[in-house]
C-alpha positions as CSV (number, residue, x, y, z in Angstrom):
1,M,150.4,100.8,122.7
2,A,151.6,101.6,119.3
3,S,149.8,103.7,116.7
4,I,148.4,101.8,113.8
5,G,149.9,104.0,111.1
6,F,147.1,106.3,110.2
7,D,149.7,108.3,108.3
8,N,149.5,105.5,105.6
9,P,146.2,105.9,103.7
10,V,146.1,102.3,102.5
11,R,146.7,101.0,106.0
12,K,144.2,103.5,107.5
13,H,141.5,102.3,105.2
14,K,142.2,98.6,106.0
15,I,142.1,99.3,109.8
16,R,138.9,101.3,109.6
17,A,137.2,98.5,107.6
18,E,138.4,95.9,110.2
19,V,137.1,97.9,113.1
20,K,133.8,98.5,111.4
21,A,133.4,94.8,110.5
22,R,134.0,93.8,114.2
23,F,130.5,95.2,115.0
24,G,128.6,93.9,112.0
25,G,127.4,97.3,110.7
26,C,126.0,98.2,114.2
27,C,127.0,100.9,116.6
28,G,129.3,99.4,119.3
29,Y,127.5,101.5,121.9
30,C,123.8,101.7,121.2
31,G,123.5,98.6,118.9
32,M,121.6,100.4,116.1
33,K,122.3,99.2,112.6
34,S,123.8,102.1,110.6
35,K,125.2,102.6,107.1
36,V,127.2,105.5,108.5
37,L,129.6,104.4,111.3
38,T,132.4,106.5,112.5
39,L,135.4,105.4,114.6
40,D,135.4,106.5,118.3
41,H,138.6,106.5,120.3
42,V,137.6,104.8,123.6
43,V,140.2,106.8,125.3
44,A,140.1,110.2,123.6
45,K,143.3,111.2,121.9
46,S,143.1,114.4,123.9
47,K,143.5,112.2,127.0
48,G,146.4,110.1,125.8
49,G,144.5,107.6,123.6
50,V,146.1,106.2,120.5
51,D,145.1,105.2,117.0
52,G,145.4,101.5,117.9
53,R,142.9,98.8,117.0
54,S,142.3,98.2,120.7
55,N,141.3,101.8,121.2
56,L,138.8,102.1,118.3
57,V,135.1,101.3,118.2
58,A,132.7,101.6,115.3
59,V,129.9,103.9,116.5
60,C,127.0,105.8,115.1
61,P,127.4,109.6,114.8
62,R,124.9,110.2,117.6
63,C,126.9,108.1,120.1
64,N,130.2,109.5,119.0
65,K,129.0,113.1,119.4
66,S,127.3,112.4,122.7
67,K,130.4,110.6,124.2
68,G,132.9,113.2,123.0
69,S,136.0,112.9,125.2
70,Q,134.2,111.5,128.2
71,E,135.4,108.4,130.0
72,L,133.6,105.5,128.2
73,W,132.1,103.5,131.1
74,A,130.8,106.4,133.1
75,W,129.2,107.9,130.0
76,W,127.8,104.6,128.6
77,Q,126.4,103.3,131.9
78,A,124.5,106.6,132.4
79,S,123.0,106.4,128.9
80,P,119.7,104.9,128.0
81,W,121.3,102.4,125.6
82,W,123.7,100.7,128.1
83,C,123.7,97.0,127.5
84,E,125.7,94.5,129.5
85,T,125.9,92.1,126.6
86,R,127.4,94.7,124.3
87,A,129.7,95.9,127.1
88,A,131.0,92.4,127.5
89,R,131.6,92.0,123.8
90,L,133.3,95.4,123.6
91,S,135.6,94.6,126.6
92,E,136.7,91.5,124.7
93,T,137.9,93.5,121.7
94,V,138.9,96.8,123.4
95,F,141.8,96.1,125.7
96,V,142.5,99.6,127.0
97,C,139.2,99.6,129.0
98,K,138.0,97.5,131.9
99,L,134.5,96.9,133.0
100,K,133.8,98.2,136.5
């Protein structure tokens, strides 16, 4: 999977806005509405993940910090905010992960 060109500031801003819009201002993991959303790499860059649209999710700072570089599905299913509906939606937009 190719990188999205985060070395280009204009393109980086556009991609960040697209990823955040995908989730309608809500955290992709816990579902909370937030004015402050960060981008989480579903597969951490430290584990080979890339800056591709299909590896990025808009999340609240709490979820981003809690997940860290953990494997998404194991972390998320063990969390109190696991939701099958959000998981199905996320799996439609994030192609590097698979539901168990």
